[in-house]
C-alpha positions, 0 to 999 in steps of 0.5 A, spaced: 917 800 207 913 807 203 918 806 198 918 799 196 909 799 196 910 805 191 915 801 187 910 795 187 904 799 185 908 802 179 910 795 177 904 794 177 900 800 173 906 799 167 904 791 168 896 794 167 899 799 162 903 793 157 897 789 158 891 794 155 896 796 150 896 788 148 889 788 149 888 794 144 892 792 138 889 784 139 882 787 139 883 792 132 886 786 129 880 781 131 876 787 128 880 787 122 879 780 121 872 780 122 871 785 117 875 781 112 871 775 114 864 778 113 866 781 106 869 774 104 861 771 107 858 776 102 862 774 096 861 767 096 854 768 098 853 772 092 857 767 089 852 761 091 846 766 089 849 766 081 851 759 082 844 757 084 841 762 078 845 758 072 843 751 075 836 753 075 837 757 069 840 750 066 835 745 069 829 750 066 833 750 059 834 742 059 826 741 061 825 747 055 828 741 051 824 735 053 818 738 051 820 740 044 
């Protein structure tokens, strides 16, 4: 009986070690993805701000042409 209990415990511990390993790998992958998405978001915000500035500049230029 004692051997069976020990064997079950060993299997359970092995399963837990495997689960922890998988979770660590998944966590690492998710962190890398998050970093990538944060960088992409920053780039998109920068591009949006640049486009906004250009459009505002064009509007100002067109308004100045109207009054000339």
